[in-house]
DRENVO-203546 format. One line per field, with one value per residue: residue number from 1; residue in three letters; y, x, z of N, C-alpha, C in turn. Coordinates in pm, 1 decimal, padded with zeros to 6 digits. Layout:
<atoms>
markol	(NUM/...)
tilo	(Ala/...)
n_py	(Y/...)
n_px	(X/...)
n_pz	(Z/...)
ca_py	(Y/...)
ca_px	(X/...)
ca_pz	(Z/...)
c_py	(Y/...)
c_px	(X/...)
c_pz	(Z/...)
</atoms>
This chain:
<atoms>
markol	(1/2/3/4/5/6/7/8/9/10/11/12/13/14/15/16/17/18/19/20/21/22/23/24/25/26/27/28/29/30/31/32/33/34/35/36/37/38/39/40/41/42/43/44/45/46/47/48/49/50/51/52/53/54/55/56/57/58/59/60/61/62/63/64/65/66/67/68/69/70/71/72/73/74/75/76/77/78/79/80/81/82/83/84/85/86/87/88/89/90/91/92/93/94/95/96/97/98/99/100/101/102/103/104/105/106/107/108/109/110/111/112/113/114/115/116/117/118/119/120/121/122/123/124/125/126/127/128/129/130/131/132/133/134/135/136/137/138/139/140/141/142/143/144/145/146/147/148/149/150/151/152/153/154/155/156/157/158/159/160/161/162/163/164/165/166/167/168/169/170/171/172/173/174/175/176/177/178/179/180/181/182/183/184/185/186/187/188/189/190/191/192/193/194/195/196/197/198/199/200/201/202/203/204/205/206/207/208/209/210/211/212/213/214/215/216/217/218/219/220/221/222/223/224/225/226/227/228/229/230/231/232/233/234/235/236/237/238/239/240/241/242/243/244/245/246/247/248/249/250/251)
tilo	(Met/His/Asn/Leu/Val/Ile/Asp/Ile/Gly/Asn/Thr/Asn/Ser/Lys/Ile/Ala/Val/Phe/Asn/Asp/Lys/Val/Leu/Val/Phe/Phe/Gln/Ser/Leu/Glu/His/Leu/Asp/Gln/Gln/Val/Leu/Thr/Thr/Leu/Ile/Glu/Glu/Tyr/Gln/Ile/Val/Asn/Ser/Thr/Val/Ser/Ser/Val/Arg/Glu/Asp/Val/Glu/Ala/Val/Ile/Asp/Val/Leu/Arg/Ala/Lys/Thr/Lys/Tyr/Lys/Gln/Phe/Ser/Thr/Arg/Leu/Asn/Thr/Gly/Val/Asn/Asn/Tyr/Tyr/Lys/Thr/Ile/Ser/Thr/Leu/Gly/Gln/Asp/Arg/Trp/Ala/Lys/Val/Leu/Ala/Val/His/Glu/Ala/Tyr/Pro/Lys/Gln/Asn/Cys/Leu/Ile/Ile/Asp/Ala/Gly/Thr/Cys/Ile/Thr/Tyr/Asp/Leu/Leu/Asn/Asn/Glu/Gly/Asn/Tyr/Tyr/Gly/Gly/Ser/Ile/Ser/Leu/Gly/Val/Asn/Met/Arg/Phe/Lys/Ala/Leu/Asn/His/Tyr/Thr/Gly/Lys/Leu/Pro/Leu/Val/Arg/Trp/Asp/Lys/Glu/Met/Gln/Asn/Ile/Pro/Leu/Gly/Thr/Asp/Thr/Asp/Thr/Ala/Ile/Ala/Asn/Gly/Val/Leu/Gln/Gly/Val/Ile/Asn/Glu/Val/Glu/Gly/Phe/Ile/Glu/Leu/Asn/Asn/Lys/Asn/Asn/Lys/Glu/Leu/Lys/Val/Val/Ile/Thr/Gly/Gly/Asp/Ala/Thr/Phe/Leu/Leu/Glu/Gln/Leu/Lys/Asn/Ser/Ile/Phe/Ala/Pro/Gln/Ile/Ile/His/Asp/Pro/Tyr/Leu/Val/Leu/Lys/Gly/Leu/Asn/Glu/Val/Ile/Val/Phe/Glu/Tyr/Val/Gln/Lys/Asn)
n_py	(-11028.4/-11138.8/-11049.9/-11152.0/-11011.4/-10970.3/-10816.9/-10867.9/-10740.0/-10614.9/-10612.9/-10641.7/-10844.6/-10746.8/-10792.5/-10798.5/-10788.5/-10733.9/-10623.6/-10639.4/-10322.3/-10228.6/-10187.5/-10423.9/-10563.3/-10547.3/-10631.8/-10621.5/-10810.1/-10965.9/-11226.7/-11428.5/-11701.2/-12016.0/-12071.7/-11845.9/-11735.3/-11941.7/-11916.7/-11658.0/-11683.0/-11874.9/-11728.7/-11509.9/-11616.2/-11628.5/-11550.5/-11461.3/-11434.1/-11269.5/-11207.8/-10976.6/-10961.6/-10880.0/-11071.4/-11399.6/-11636.0/-11738.4/-11943.1/-12128.0/-11977.0/-11920.6/-12171.2/-12231.8/-12032.4/-12101.0/-12352.8/-12294.2/-12081.4/-11873.8/-11820.9/-11544.1/-11484.9/-11217.0/-10960.7/-10738.0/-10718.2/-10720.1/-10523.0/-10229.3/-10023.2/-09827.9/-09643.7/-09791.9/-09731.1/-09806.6/-09937.4/-10154.8/-10387.5/-10621.9/-10607.6/-10418.2/-10325.8/-10523.0/-10407.5/-10136.8/-10111.9/-10196.0/-09980.0/-09771.8/-09854.2/-09833.4/-09570.4/-09465.1/-09552.7/-09412.3/-09145.6/-09038.2/-08915.0/-08711.3/-08543.3/-08735.2/-08774.5/-09047.2/-09140.7/-09368.8/-09445.9/-09674.4/-09945.3/-09897.4/-09563.7/-09467.2/-09298.6/-09233.3/-09122.7/-09076.8/-08950.3/-08707.6/-08805.3/-09071.5/-09192.4/-09372.4/-09359.2/-09439.9/-09380.9/-09295.7/-09453.4/-09468.5/-09463.2/-09587.4/-09449.7/-09607.9/-09763.0/-09575.3/-09497.2/-09729.4/-09759.2/-09547.8/-09639.1/-09888.9/-09832.3/-09671.1/-09616.1/-09545.0/-09437.9/-09458.7/-09701.9/-09554.6/-09580.5/-09529.1/-09390.4/-09420.9/-09294.3/-09060.6/-08758.8/-08523.3/-08365.9/-08398.1/-08146.0/-08138.5/-08193.4/-08360.9/-08671.5/-08886.4/-08744.0/-08557.5/-08744.5/-08832.8/-08609.8/-08542.4/-08758.9/-08760.1/-08501.5/-08483.2/-08667.7/-08539.4/-08308.1/-08434.7/-08535.1/-08302.2/-08171.4/-08369.6/-08328.2/-08048.0/-08044.2/-08204.8/-08051.4/-07849.4/-07938.0/-08059.5/-07980.3/-07885.9/-08091.4/-08397.6/-08543.8/-08842.5/-09011.7/-09317.9/-09607.6/-09736.2/-09537.5/-09319.6/-09161.3/-09013.9/-08846.5/-08707.6/-08563.6/-08400.9/-08245.5/-08114.8/-07847.8/-07732.8/-07575.3/-07760.0/-07888.9/-07867.3/-08024.7/-08288.2/-08634.6/-08887.0/-09229.9/-09533.1/-09784.4/-09832.0/-10002.7/-10250.5/-10176.2/-10144.7/-10410.2/-10535.5/-10394.2/-10515.5/-10754.6/-10696.4/-10552.8/-10751.7/-10921.7/-10760.5/-10723.2/-11001.3/-11029.5)
n_px	(13450.9/13135.2/12802.5/12459.8/12155.5/11799.9/11489.5/11183.7/10880.5/10546.3/10472.5/10688.2/10996.8/11319.7/11662.5/12009.2/12363.3/12630.4/12967.4/13146.6/13073.6/12994.1/12765.5/12720.0/12532.5/12199.1/11863.6/11503.4/11223.1/10913.0/10863.5/11021.4/11247.8/11401.3/11607.1/11713.7/11836.5/12029.7/12180.5/12284.1/12430.1/12624.8/12762.9/12867.8/13003.2/12882.6/12892.7/12766.6/12422.8/12087.6/11743.9/11463.2/11120.1/10777.6/10597.9/10468.4/10530.7/10803.6/10967.8/11087.4/11268.7/11448.4/11530.4/11706.3/11909.1/12007.4/12119.5/12314.1/12474.3/12608.7/12359.2/12196.4/11941.3/11729.5/11589.2/11385.6/11528.9/11786.3/12064.8/12266.9/12362.1/12166.4/11952.3/11680.2/11349.6/11102.7/10784.3/10652.3/10845.7/10818.5/10627.7/10713.5/10791.4/11020.9/11134.6/11115.4/11268.0/11529.0/11580.1/11604.6/11851.6/12023.7/12028.4/12139.0/12403.5/12485.0/12436.6/12551.6/12480.8/12307.0/11998.1/11730.4/11465.7/11282.8/11142.6/10936.7/10790.8/10588.7/10377.3/10251.6/10286.9/10546.8/10683.8/10961.3/11158.6/11492.9/11696.8/11968.6/12099.4/12099.3/11855.6/11556.4/11215.7/10994.2/10736.1/10507.1/10248.0/10103.7/09853.0/09946.6/09974.5/09850.8/09691.4/09512.3/09374.4/09233.4/09078.1/08897.6/08743.1/08650.4/08509.7/08305.0/07982.0/07973.5/08211.0/08481.1/08751.4/09050.9/09329.1/09657.1/09917.3/10250.9/10445.8/10349.9/10392.3/10292.3/10027.5/09696.8/09425.8/09114.8/08883.2/08708.4/08538.7/08731.8/08968.3/08934.6/08947.0/09216.4/09365.1/09285.1/09374.5/09654.6/09748.3/09680.4/09850.3/10109.1/10052.4/10046.1/10292.0/10455.3/10359.5/10444.0/10716.0/10755.2/10654.3/10849.3/11063.1/11033.8/11097.0/11335.5/11666.8/11848.0/11747.7/11762.5/11599.7/11525.3/11441.0/11278.5/11167.4/10906.7/10742.0/10876.9/11006.9/10794.6/10739.2/10972.5/10976.5/10767.3/10841.2/11077.1/11098.8/11031.8/11050.5/11155.5/11344.9/11634.0/11691.1/11642.1/11720.8/11761.0/11747.8/11731.0/11797.8/11781.0/11661.6/11787.9/12062.6/12050.2/12005.0/12239.6/12406.9/12377.2/12500.1/12761.3/12829.5/12818.7/13011.7/13239.8/13234.6/13290.8/13539.5)
n_pz	(09100.4/09026.9/09058.0/09057.3/09040.7/09110.6/09047.8/09105.4/09005.7/09004.9/08741.1/08558.0/08549.3/08657.2/08582.3/08679.4/08626.9/08838.5/08847.3/09115.7/09233.2/08980.7/08726.7/08482.6/08327.0/08221.1/08193.4/08134.4/08174.2/08078.4/08140.4/08342.4/08292.4/08361.2/08198.9/08101.0/08325.0/08377.9/08159.2/08196.2/08437.6/08365.3/08162.7/08282.2/08487.0/08756.0/09092.1/09347.7/09447.7/09467.1/09543.9/09502.2/09566.2/09483.5/09468.5/09538.8/09394.9/09356.3/09384.9/09185.8/09059.0/09276.2/09328.9/09112.5/09167.5/09411.0/09345.2/09154.0/09251.4/09510.5/09701.6/09850.4/10062.4/10046.5/10263.2/10461.1/10693.5/10666.6/10664.8/10590.2/10738.4/10771.1/10994.0/11089.8/11149.3/11089.4/11166.2/11122.4/11019.7/10889.3/10706.0/10540.2/10199.3/10002.4/09785.1/09835.9/10057.6/09953.1/09780.0/09962.8/10090.2/09866.0/09807.0/10053.8/10022.5/09784.8/09854.0/10100.0/10415.0/10330.0/10275.4/10136.3/09915.3/09799.6/09511.3/09354.3/09065.5/08977.4/08950.5/09180.7/09332.8/09528.8/09817.2/09988.5/10262.8/10327.7/10585.3/10651.9/10872.5/10829.4/10891.3/10867.3/10847.3/10712.8/10479.1/10207.1/10032.2/09728.2/09455.4/09139.3/08785.0/08598.7/08759.3/08843.3/08628.3/08576.3/08806.8/08792.4/08572.5/08686.0/08919.8/08846.8/08657.0/08392.9/08303.1/08068.0/08023.4/07982.8/07772.5/07843.7/07668.1/07715.3/07578.4/07479.8/07609.6/07661.8/07877.8/07788.9/07724.7/07879.9/07679.2/07595.5/07722.0/07741.2/07723.8/07948.0/08153.2/08103.8/08166.3/08424.8/08574.3/08502.0/08542.5/08807.9/08921.5/08880.7/09027.5/09286.8/09321.2/09307.9/09531.7/09737.5/09709.2/09765.6/10038.7/10164.1/10118.6/10295.0/10541.5/10528.6/10463.3/10169.7/09997.4/09801.5/09534.4/09436.9/09157.4/09041.1/08863.5/08637.2/08525.9/08538.0/08342.0/08248.1/08463.7/08484.1/08254.3/08286.7/08504.6/08435.4/08389.2/08611.3/08941.8/09100.4/08955.0/08974.0/09181.0/09125.4/09055.3/08831.6/08851.1/08707.9/08806.3/09078.3/09271.6/09202.6/09250.4/09531.3/09602.0/09527.2/09685.9/09942.3/09908.4/09852.3/10088.1/10277.1/10185.9/10229.6/10505.7/10584.8/10495.2)
ca_py	(-11090.1/-11099.4/-11068.4/-11155.4/-10950.6/-10982.7/-10746.1/-10915.2/-10651.9/-10642.1/-10610.8/-10693.0/-10874.2/-10675.3/-10862.6/-10716.4/-10834.0/-10626.9/-10657.0/-10555.8/-10222.9/-10177.8/-10265.9/-10468.9/-10614.4/-10518.9/-10658.0/-10626.4/-10918.4/-10976.5/-11359.6/-11481.8/-11834.5/-12082.3/-12075.4/-11697.6/-11730.6/-12024.6/-11857.6/-11552.1/-11739.1/-11942.7/-11638.3/-11419.0/-11686.5/-11567.6/-11598.4/-11440.1/-11383.1/-11244.8/-11154.0/-10898.5/-10986.7/-10847.5/-11193.0/-11518.1/-11746.6/-11719.9/-12056.5/-12180.5/-11883.2/-11916.5/-12295.9/-12214.6/-11953.0/-12180.0/-12474.1/-12254.9/-11959.4/-11851.1/-11740.3/-11463.9/-11432.6/-11073.8/-10939.3/-10612.6/-10711.0/-10699.0/-10362.9/-10184.7/-09904.4/-09722.2/-09658.5/-09825.2/-09703.7/-09853.9/-09999.9/-10313.7/-10423.9/-10763.8/-10566.2/-10321.4/-10391.9/-10541.6/-10304.4/-10013.5/-10113.3/-10197.4/-09844.2/-09687.7/-09896.8/-09784.4/-09420.4/-09460.3/-09584.2/-09324.8/-09018.5/-09040.1/-08783.9/-08624.7/-08566.9/-08787.9/-08826.8/-09153.8/-09152.5/-09479.2/-09447.1/-09790.8/-09995.7/-09796.0/-09465.0/-09478.2/-09193.5/-09261.2/-09015.9/-09109.2/-08815.5/-08688.6/-08889.8/-09219.2/-09245.0/-09405.9/-09381.3/-09478.8/-09286.8/-09304.7/-09541.4/-09403.8/-09529.9/-09556.7/-09398.4/-09701.3/-09795.4/-09469.4/-09506.5/-09862.7/-09734.8/-09464.5/-09720.3/-09986.9/-09785.7/-09592.0/-09696.1/-09499.6/-09384.1/-09563.7/-09723.3/-09487.0/-09645.3/-09425.8/-09419.5/-09348.5/-09219.9/-08921.9/-08700.1/-08408.6/-08386.0/-08333.3/-08070.8/-08210.2/-08135.7/-08463.7/-08746.8/-08942.2/-08647.6/-08521.8/-08846.1/-08832.7/-08468.0/-08560.3/-08863.1/-08723.3/-08380.9/-08526.0/-08724.7/-08432.3/-08226.7/-08497.2/-08541.3/-08175.0/-08156.9/-08438.5/-08273.6/-07932.8/-08076.2/-08251.4/-07939.1/-07762.3/-08008.8/-08120.0/-07898.3/-07940.2/-08225.4/-08453.0/-08610.3/-08960.9/-09080.1/-09429.5/-09668.3/-09753.5/-09421.8/-09216.3/-09076.0/-08920.4/-08751.4/-08625.5/-08474.0/-08295.6/-08177.7/-08069.1/-07695.0/-07685.7/-07508.1/-07870.1/-07958.7/-07893.7/-08139.7/-08427.5/-08727.0/-09013.2/-09356.1/-09648.9/-09907.8/-09816.2/-10139.5/-10347.6/-10144.9/-10178.9/-10561.0/-10566.6/-10348.1/-10608.2/-10861.3/-10638.1/-10527.5/-10877.6/-10982.3/-10684.3/-10766.7/-11119.0/-11034.9)
ca_px	(13337.2/13017.5/12679.6/12338.4/12048.8/11684.3/11378.1/11048.8/10780.4/10400.2/10451.3/10813.8/11131.8/11452.7/11777.3/12133.7/12481.8/12732.0/13099.4/13147.4/12950.0/12968.4/12660.4/12759.9/12431.7/12071.4/11744.0/11370.8/11141.7/10772.6/10841.8/11169.1/11257.2/11527.9/11706.2/11773.2/11904.5/12131.8/12277.8/12361.4/12515.2/12745.4/12829.1/12940.0/13055.8/12816.1/12937.5/12650.5/12292.4/11986.5/11619.5/11365.8/10999.7/10653.2/10507.0/10516.9/10570.1/10955.1/11053.2/11159.3/11390.3/11538.6/11601.0/11818.0/12010.1/12063.7/12189.0/12430.3/12540.1/12596.1/12230.2/12172.2/11804.6/11715.4/11482.3/11402.3/11597.2/11923.1/12090.5/12398.0/12396.4/12056.5/11868.6/11541.8/11247.1/10973.4/10725.8/10624.8/10939.2/10770.5/10535.3/10792.9/10829.8/11155.3/11184.9/11136.9/11392.6/11641.4/11593.1/11677.3/12001.6/12103.2/12038.5/12220.8/12533.1/12514.2/12438.4/12565.5/12473.3/12221.7/11842.9/11691.9/11334.3/11287.0/11002.6/10930.7/10664.0/10565.9/10244.4/10211.6/10385.7/10589.9/10762.3/11039.4/11264.1/11612.1/11742.6/12109.0/12151.4/12075.1/11735.9/11448.1/11094.3/10890.1/10687.9/10395.7/10200.7/09986.5/09813.1/10020.7/09924.3/09755.4/09592.0/09405.8/09278.5/09142.3/08997.0/08792.3/08653.9/08591.7/08414.6/08186.0/07899.8/07980.2/08339.6/08561.2/08897.7/09127.8/09452.1/09769.3/10044.7/10369.1/10531.1/10285.5/10437.2/10204.7/09899.2/09592.1/09323.3/08989.7/08793.3/08601.0/08553.2/08851.4/09077.9/08902.0/09005.4/09354.8/09406.8/09261.4/09480.6/09800.0/09781.3/09664.6/09984.3/10206.2/10029.6/10074.0/10447.5/10512.8/10322.2/10537.7/10860.3/10740.7/10635.7/10968.2/11157.6/11008.1/11137.0/11478.6/11750.0/11934.2/11688.4/11775.1/11501.7/11577.6/11327.6/11301.3/11036.7/10867.3/10681.5/10970.2/11027.5/10679.3/10745.7/11086.4/10933.7/10663.4/10909.7/11206.5/11100.9/10968.0/11148.6/11235.8/11431.8/11769.1/11705.4/11596.0/11816.9/11689.6/11812.2/11638.3/11860.8/11791.3/11638.7/11906.6/12180.9/12027.4/12011.3/12372.0/12486.7/12382.2/12596.7/12903.7/12846.2/12850.1/13147.0/13346.1/13227.2/13351.0/13677.5)
ca_pz	(09154.0/08958.0/09138.1/08998.5/09137.9/09035.3/09110.8/09052.7/09030.5/08973.0/08596.1/08489.7/08621.1/08612.9/08622.7/08646.5/08677.9/08873.6/08882.7/09246.6/09225.8/08852.0/08654.9/08356.8/08237.7/08262.0/08103.1/08191.3/08108.8/08141.3/08211.4/08359.2/08295.6/08417.0/08089.0/08094.3/08446.5/08360.8/08064.8/08255.2/08533.2/08307.2/08088.1/08370.9/08602.4/08870.4/09231.4/09448.7/09398.7/09542.1/09481.1/09580.5/09494.3/09552.3/09445.8/09608.9/09324.2/09299.3/09438.0/09083.5/09042.0/09384.7/09330.7/09022.1/09219.3/09508.7/09293.2/09076.8/09296.2/09656.1/09711.4/09972.4/10079.1/10080.1/10357.8/10511.7/10822.3/10625.4/10683.4/10555.6/10823.1/10794.0/11126.4/11039.7/11250.2/11042.1/11284.9/11080.6/10920.5/10813.8/10598.7/10436.5/10073.4/09981.0/09674.1/09897.3/10141.5/09864.3/09723.7/10068.1/10098.3/09750.4/09842.2/10164.1/09979.9/09686.0/09880.9/10232.5/10504.4/10267.4/10277.4/10008.4/09903.4/09689.2/09452.7/09263.8/08990.3/08925.4/08971.9/09278.1/09345.9/09667.1/09855.9/10113.6/10302.4/10418.0/10613.5/10650.5/10973.0/10806.9/10971.0/10787.8/10935.3/10628.6/10371.8/10156.7/09921.4/09651.3/09343.4/09022.6/08691.1/08535.0/08857.9/08858.7/08503.7/08601.2/08926.5/08738.5/08504.9/08755.4/09018.2/08783.6/08566.9/08260.5/08252.4/07983.1/08047.9/07894.6/07757.8/07836.7/07595.3/07791.5/07488.9/07472.7/07722.0/07698.4/07935.8/07711.9/07783.0/07900.6/07587.0/07595.4/07836.3/07748.1/07761.9/08080.6/08249.4/08103.6/08234.0/08572.4/08632.0/08478.0/08610.3/08942.5/08956.6/08889.2/09152.8/09406.9/09317.5/09350.6/09664.1/09827.4/09713.3/09847.4/10172.8/10218.0/10118.5/10418.5/10664.8/10498.3/10398.3/10047.0/09969.4/09671.7/09473.4/09343.4/09094.3/08958.5/08826.0/08492.8/08476.7/08589.1/08232.2/08242.8/08568.7/08452.7/08145.7/08339.3/08612.5/08391.5/08398.8/08759.2/09042.6/09167.4/08875.6/09012.7/09297.1/09088.0/08998.2/08784.8/08859.5/08673.4/08860.8/09211.0/09341.0/09173.8/09318.5/09671.4/09631.2/09519.9/09806.2/10048.1/09867.5/09852.4/10224.0/10346.0/10140.8/10295.8/10647.7/10611.2/10452.0)
c_py	(-11048.1/-11149.2/-11061.6/-11115.4/-10943.6/-10911.4/-10781.8/-10826.9/-10705.3/-10663.3/-10682.9/-10738.6/-10808.3/-10762.9/-10791.4/-10798.2/-10721.0/-10698.4/-10577.2/-10455.6/-10163.7/-10244.5/-10299.7/-10525.7/-10598.7/-10569.9/-10663.0/-10710.3/-10927.1/-11128.0/-11394.4/-11630.8/-11890.7/-12079.1/-11945.5/-11696.8/-11819.0/-11977.3/-11739.4/-11594.0/-11791.6/-11836.3/-11544.0/-11471.8/-11607.0/-11618.1/-11585.0/-11399.3/-11351.3/-11201.3/-11089.5/-10931.5/-10935.6/-10960.3/-11310.9/-11633.1/-11732.2/-11846.1/-12118.1/-12104.7/-11903.6/-12059.9/-12294.0/-12142.9/-12032.6/-12290.1/-12416.4/-12139.5/-11972.3/-11747.8/-11677.3/-11423.8/-11303.0/-11053.4/-10788.1/-10592.5/-10703.8/-10548.7/-10339.3/-10050.2/-09799.2/-09758.2/-09671.6/-09815.0/-09732.7/-09948.5/-10140.5/-10351.6/-10540.6/-10717.4/-10453.9/-10399.3/-10400.3/-10457.1/-10174.1/-10001.3/-10119.9/-10056.9/-09749.5/-09737.6/-09845.0/-09640.5/-09391.1/-09461.9/-09461.8/-09186.8/-09008.0/-08904.9/-08671.5/-08656.4/-08621.5/-08827.8/-08918.5/-09163.6/-09259.2/-09473.7/-09565.5/-09822.8/-09912.5/-09679.1/-09452.2/-09347.2/-09225.7/-09169.2/-09092.1/-08991.9/-08814.2/-08757.5/-09026.4/-09277.7/-09255.3/-09437.2/-09435.4/-09385.9/-09310.1/-09383.5/-09488.4/-09479.9/-09492.8/-09507.6/-09495.0/-09759.3/-09694.6/-09473.6/-09622.5/-09837.2/-09655.5/-09548.0/-09824.3/-09944.8/-09690.9/-09676.1/-09665.6/-09454.7/-09493.6/-09592.2/-09664.5/-09546.5/-09525.9/-09474.2/-09352.5/-09266.3/-09074.9/-08849.7/-08573.7/-08446.4/-08311.2/-08245.8/-08150.0/-08170.6/-08237.3/-08567.7/-08826.9/-08854.4/-08579.4/-08625.6/-08849.5/-08715.7/-08496.5/-08648.1/-08802.9/-08602.0/-08397.5/-08584.7/-08628.6/-08351.5/-08301.0/-08508.2/-08416.0/-08142.2/-08233.0/-08369.1/-08121.2/-07941.9/-08115.6/-08148.8/-07847.2/-07806.0/-08065.8/-08033.9/-07957.1/-08086.8/-08274.0/-08546.5/-08706.8/-09033.4/-09198.6/-09485.5/-09674.0/-09634.0/-09303.4/-09114.4/-08968.9/-08809.8/-08660.7/-08523.6/-08362.4/-08192.4/-08091.9/-07910.5/-07651.6/-07637.4/-07627.9/-07933.9/-07975.3/-07995.3/-08272.6/-08498.8/-08847.6/-09129.2/-09478.0/-09781.6/-09905.9/-09936.2/-10239.1/-10309.4/-10167.9/-10327.1/-10598.2/-10512.3/-10437.0/-10715.0/-10816.8/-10608.1/-10653.0/-10932.4/-10892.5/-10713.0/-10907.0/-11130.1/-10921.8)
c_px	(13206.3/12897.9/12549.8/12231.9/11926.8/11571.0/11257.9/10942.8/10644.9/10394.5/10569.4/10913.5/11252.8/11570.1/11895.4/12247.1/12576.0/12866.6/13152.8/13045.7/12922.7/12865.1/12713.6/12660.8/12290.9/11962.3/11622.7/11284.2/11012.8/10761.5/11004.9/11175.8/11393.0/11644.2/11789.4/11885.4/12046.2/12236.1/12363.9/12462.4/12646.9/12816.7/12916.4/13001.3/13011.7/12865.5/12826.6/12541.8/12192.6/11850.0/11532.3/11234.8/10889.7/10554.9/10555.7/10555.8/10708.3/11041.6/11150.3/11285.2/11500.8/11607.9/11718.3/11926.5/12079.4/12164.3/12324.9/12513.4/12541.6/12478.2/12212.2/12018.3/11796.5/11590.8/11499.3/11474.8/11753.7/11949.1/12241.5/12447.2/12291.7/11992.7/11723.9/11428.5/11107.2/10912.0/10701.5/10723.1/10897.5/10682.4/10601.4/10819.0/10967.4/11213.1/11204.2/11252.5/11538.9/11678.8/11666.3/11818.0/12083.5/12121.0/12144.6/12372.0/12568.2/12514.5/12439.4/12559.4/12400.1/12072.5/11804.9/11560.2/11331.9/11162.7/11011.6/10793.0/10655.5/10413.1/10164.9/10317.1/10425.7/10688.4/10834.9/11147.9/11365.8/11686.9/11900.8/12185.2/12134.0/11955.6/11617.6/11319.8/10978.0/10865.1/10545.6/10367.6/10099.9/09962.3/09902.9/09925.9/09804.7/09653.5/09484.7/09329.2/09183.6/09051.3/08881.2/08693.4/08580.8/08487.6/08314.1/08112.3/07922.4/08125.2/08410.2/08691.7/08982.6/09275.8/09547.9/09890.0/10163.5/10444.3/10479.2/10312.5/10350.9/10079.3/09795.7/09495.4/09209.7/08888.7/08673.3/08622.5/08685.2/08971.3/09068.5/08974.4/09147.6/09427.6/09387.3/09353.8/09615.3/09841.9/09770.7/09795.3/10089.8/10196.5/10056.5/10224.5/10496.7/10489.4/10412.2/10675.8/10859.8/10735.7/10773.9/11077.0/11150.5/11085.2/11281.9/11560.0/11816.5/11869.1/11724.3/11652.0/11529.9/11456.5/11360.8/11152.1/10996.2/10798.9/10769.4/10998.8/10914.8/10708.2/10857.7/11060.9/10858.8/10734.2/11043.4/11211.9/11042.4/11077.5/11203.3/11333.0/11571.9/11791.9/11692.4/11718.4/11729.2/11780.3/11722.9/11678.9/11863.1/11782.2/11739.1/12031.7/12182.8/12047.1/12160.1/12456.1/12484.9/12481.4/12737.1/12926.3/12882.2/12972.7/13250.8/13347.1/13307.1/13496.1/13762.2)
c_pz	(09092.7/09055.0/09049.3/09086.6/09056.9/09119.2/09044.5/09100.4/08996.4/08825.6/08526.4/08601.5/08576.9/08668.3/08585.9/08692.5/08715.5/08903.6/08994.2/09236.7/09084.8/08771.6/08507.3/08269.4/08297.5/08160.2/08190.3/08106.8/08158.0/08195.6/08210.7/08384.4/08328.1/08322.4/08077.0/08209.9/08435.1/08267.5/08116.9/08366.2/08486.9/08220.6/08170.8/08479.6/08748.2/09000.8/09325.8/09379.9/09497.1/09470.7/09563.5/09492.8/09574.0/09532.2/09523.3/09527.4/09252.1/09329.6/09318.9/09053.7/09155.5/09367.8/09227.7/09083.8/09323.4/09459.8/09211.9/09133.2/09451.0/09668.0/09847.5/09980.5/10124.5/10169.4/10396.8/10644.8/10799.9/10613.7/10654.8/10640.8/10832.3/10932.8/11078.0/11154.1/11197.7/11143.3/11251.0/10977.2/10830.7/10696.8/10500.4/10318.4/10059.2/09884.7/09738.6/09980.9/10059.8/09810.2/09839.1/10092.4/09989.8/09778.8/09944.9/10132.4/09881.4/09740.7/10033.5/10298.8/10417.9/10269.4/10139.6/10011.1/09788.0/09638.7/09353.7/09197.7/08913.7/08920.4/09076.3/09273.1/09499.6/09697.8/09985.5/10128.2/10387.8/10457.0/10623.9/10778.5/10959.9/10864.9/10854.0/10869.9/10842.4/10509.3/10332.4/10042.2/09851.1/09529.5/09219.0/08912.1/08634.5/08627.5/08875.4/08748.7/08530.2/08709.0/08874.7/08660.1/08581.7/08850.4/08978.6/08692.2/08405.2/08206.6/08182.6/08058.5/07933.3/07902.0/07758.4/07768.8/07663.8/07708.0/07468.8/07607.4/07758.1/07751.3/07834.1/07791.6/07782.5/07817.4/07557.5/07712.5/07848.9/07791.6/07896.1/08180.5/08245.4/08170.6/08385.1/08628.1/08614.5/08552.3/08762.3/09006.0/08976.6/08999.2/09274.7/09417.3/09367.1/09486.5/09774.9/09827.4/09795.5/09994.2/10242.4/10221.1/10239.5/10533.2/10657.3/10420.8/10265.5/10009.7/09817.5/09660.1/09395.3/09286.4/09013.6/08926.9/08684.1/08439.7/08512.3/08467.1/08217.7/08340.9/08527.4/08348.4/08194.4/08451.7/08569.1/08400.6/08528.4/08831.2/09116.6/09073.7/08910.9/09108.9/09251.6/09009.9/08949.7/08787.6/08831.6/08738.9/09009.1/09300.5/09327.0/09239.8/09471.3/09702.5/09625.4/09633.5/09918.8/10032.6/09900.9/10010.1/10301.4/10317.0/10213.5/10435.6/10674.0/10580.1/10512.9)
</atoms>
């Protein structure tokens, strides 16, 4: 049974095909068109599909899925066994919830801090009793660079090259901005890990998102390194988990 899952983010769209729970295809695209979907559906003989989106303009994508597959509308009210205590479920991001579901399946009965370094940086805790209360939403790396430029009169917009993993010394204005933003992000991430370590024994730290590689490089020699797991497909796995869970329940 092949499932097609789509994660439409602020920057890119990620599409994946799962054979049951095994990932067999992945692609990240700036623009997702109907022809790409149709080709994948035909090639893999897709049975089920679902979409998580942070944007509103997804009807064209959903129309294709409804016409050619068994489309399952994803929402934060779908659950595979997590005790969800988030007070405003209707405003909980679908991508955040999908990550929680994925971690619940992958690391049962374990304390897990989920860090997603994307357009925003989100921190979500799922404890070893399967309880989810929420977390934190912070500015992403590029958003911080843009904010310094936008809200000041003279500070330039510094372009960050993700491939440059070293944090520069602040020896001029551009590098001072880069140092402040990048070191600030690392300090923030380490602070969240340290705080959650105090309250949760044997904590696993699961990192995902477009800027995850940068975080991993900076944290590889830290005291937290043994706790860290990198999973770039976390949202997609969570979306697929809902499909698989429902199929098992029905059969």
